C-alpha positions as CSV (number, residue, x, y, z in Angstrom):
1,M,102.7,40.9,-28.4
2,R,105.6,40.2,-25.4
3,L,106.5,37.1,-28.0
4,V,107.0,38.9,-31.1
5,K,109.4,41.2,-28.6
6,V,111.5,38.4,-26.8
7,L,111.8,36.7,-30.7
8,M,112.8,40.2,-31.6
9,M,115.8,40.5,-28.9
10,A,116.6,36.8,-29.6
11,A,117.3,37.7,-33.4
12,I,119.3,40.8,-32.7
13,G,121.4,39.1,-30.1
14,L,121.9,36.4,-32.3
15,I,123.2,38.7,-35.4
16,L,125.2,40.8,-33.1
17,S,126.9,37.9,-31.7
18,A,127.3,36.6,-36.0
19,C,129.2,39.8,-35.9
20,S,131.6,39.3,-32.9
21,S,132.3,35.4,-33.9
22,T,133.2,36.4,-37.7
23,Q,135.6,39.2,-36.3
24,H,137.2,36.7,-33.7
25,D,137.2,34.4,-37.1
26,Q,138.9,36.9,-38.9
27,A,141.5,37.9,-36.1
28,A,142.4,34.1,-35.5
29,E,143.3,34.3,-39.5
30,A,145.0,37.0,-39.6
31,A,147.4,35.5,-36.8
32,I,147.8,32.4,-38.4
33,Q,149.1,34.0,-41.1
34,R,151.1,36.0,-39.4
35,A,153.0,33.2,-37.3
36,D,153.1,31.2,-40.6
37,M,154.8,34.3,-42.9
38,I,157.5,35.2,-39.4
39,A,157.9,31.2,-38.5
40,Q,159.7,31.2,-42.4
41,L,162.3,33.8,-41.4
42,L,163.2,31.5,-38.4
43,P,165.4,31.0,-36.4
44,M,166.1,34.9,-35.9
45,D,169.0,36.8,-34.3
46,I,167.4,39.4,-31.8
47,E,169.6,41.7,-29.4
48,G,171.5,38.5,-27.8
49,Y,167.9,36.1,-28.1
50,S,167.0,33.6,-31.3
51,L,163.4,34.1,-32.1
52,V,163.2,29.8,-32.4
53,R,159.1,29.6,-32.5
54,A,156.0,31.6,-34.1
55,R,153.0,29.8,-34.0
56,A,149.2,30.6,-33.5
57,Q,146.3,29.9,-31.1
58,D,143.6,31.2,-31.7
59,A,143.8,34.7,-32.3
60,I,147.4,34.8,-30.3
61,I,150.7,34.5,-31.8
62,E,152.8,33.2,-29.6
63,L,157.1,33.9,-30.3
64,T,159.5,31.7,-28.7
65,L,163.2,33.0,-27.9
66,L,166.0,31.7,-26.4
67,E,168.6,33.1,-24.8
68,K,172.1,33.0,-26.0
69,N,174.0,35.5,-25.6
70,A,172.0,38.4,-24.1
71,K,172.9,41.5,-24.4
72,K,169.7,42.7,-21.7
73,A,167.8,41.1,-19.4
74,P,165.0,39.3,-20.5
75,G,162.3,42.1,-19.2
76,Q,164.3,45.2,-21.2
77,L,164.4,43.0,-24.4
78,F,160.3,42.4,-23.5
79,S,160.0,46.1,-23.1
80,G,161.3,47.1,-25.9
81,L,159.3,44.6,-27.8
82,K,156.0,46.4,-26.3
83,R,157.2,49.6,-27.6
84,R,158.1,48.6,-30.6
85,Y,155.3,46.3,-31.9
86,C,152.8,49.0,-29.9
87,E,154.6,52.2,-32.4
88,D,154.5,49.9,-35.6
89,N,151.4,50.9,-37.2
90,D,151.2,47.9,-39.1
91,I,151.2,45.6,-36.1
92,R,149.3,47.7,-33.7
93,S,146.1,47.7,-36.4
94,M,146.5,44.1,-35.9
95,L,146.6,44.3,-32.4
96,D,143.7,47.0,-32.4
97,S,141.2,44.0,-34.7
98,G,141.7,41.6,-31.6
99,I,145.0,39.5,-32.5
100,S,147.9,39.8,-29.3
101,Y,151.5,38.6,-29.0
102,T,152.7,35.8,-26.3
103,I,156.4,36.6,-25.7
104,L,158.3,33.5,-23.8
105,V,161.5,33.7,-23.3
106,R,163.6,30.6,-22.4
107,D,166.9,30.2,-21.1
108,T,169.8,27.8,-22.5
109,R,168.3,24.6,-20.5
110,G,164.7,25.3,-22.0
111,R,163.0,26.3,-18.7
112,Q,160.7,29.5,-19.5
113,I,162.2,32.7,-17.8
114,L,159.3,35.0,-19.3
115,K,156.0,35.4,-20.2
116,N,154.1,38.2,-21.7
117,A,151.5,39.7,-23.7
118,I,151.3,42.5,-25.9
119,D,147.7,43.6,-26.9
120,A,145.8,46.4,-27.6
121,P,144.6,47.3,-24.1
122,G,148.4,47.1,-22.9
123,C,149.8,49.5,-25.6
124,A,147.2,51.9,-24.2
125,S,148.3,51.8,-20.8
C-alpha cells in the first residue's frame, strides 16, 4: 500500500513537471518569434536611442539600444518603456505567460550603461 502511494505521488510530480515544462517551452518559443519579429524592424529610433538588436534566450527577449542623441537619461527611458510594456494589453499578456524583457543600453563606445528587466512581477509592483 505504501509503495502504491509513493508511485502515485511520483506520477503526479511527473505530470505537474511536464505541464510546467510545456508552458515554459511555449513561452520560450513565443519569445523567439517576438524577437525575430522585432529584429526585422531594426534599426529603430526610440527617444534618441537606436534599437539595434533583439534576440531571445529561453523566454527572455533582450533588446539592445545604443545611445545616440539621447533625449532622456537611460533610467528615464527604461521607466517609460516599462510603463508602456506593462500597460500594453498584448505585451502584458506575454509577460503574464512567462516571457520577460531585458533592456540593455550601451553608450556610443559600446559600454553597458543600463541593464534592467521587465517582467510580470515587476509590473505588479
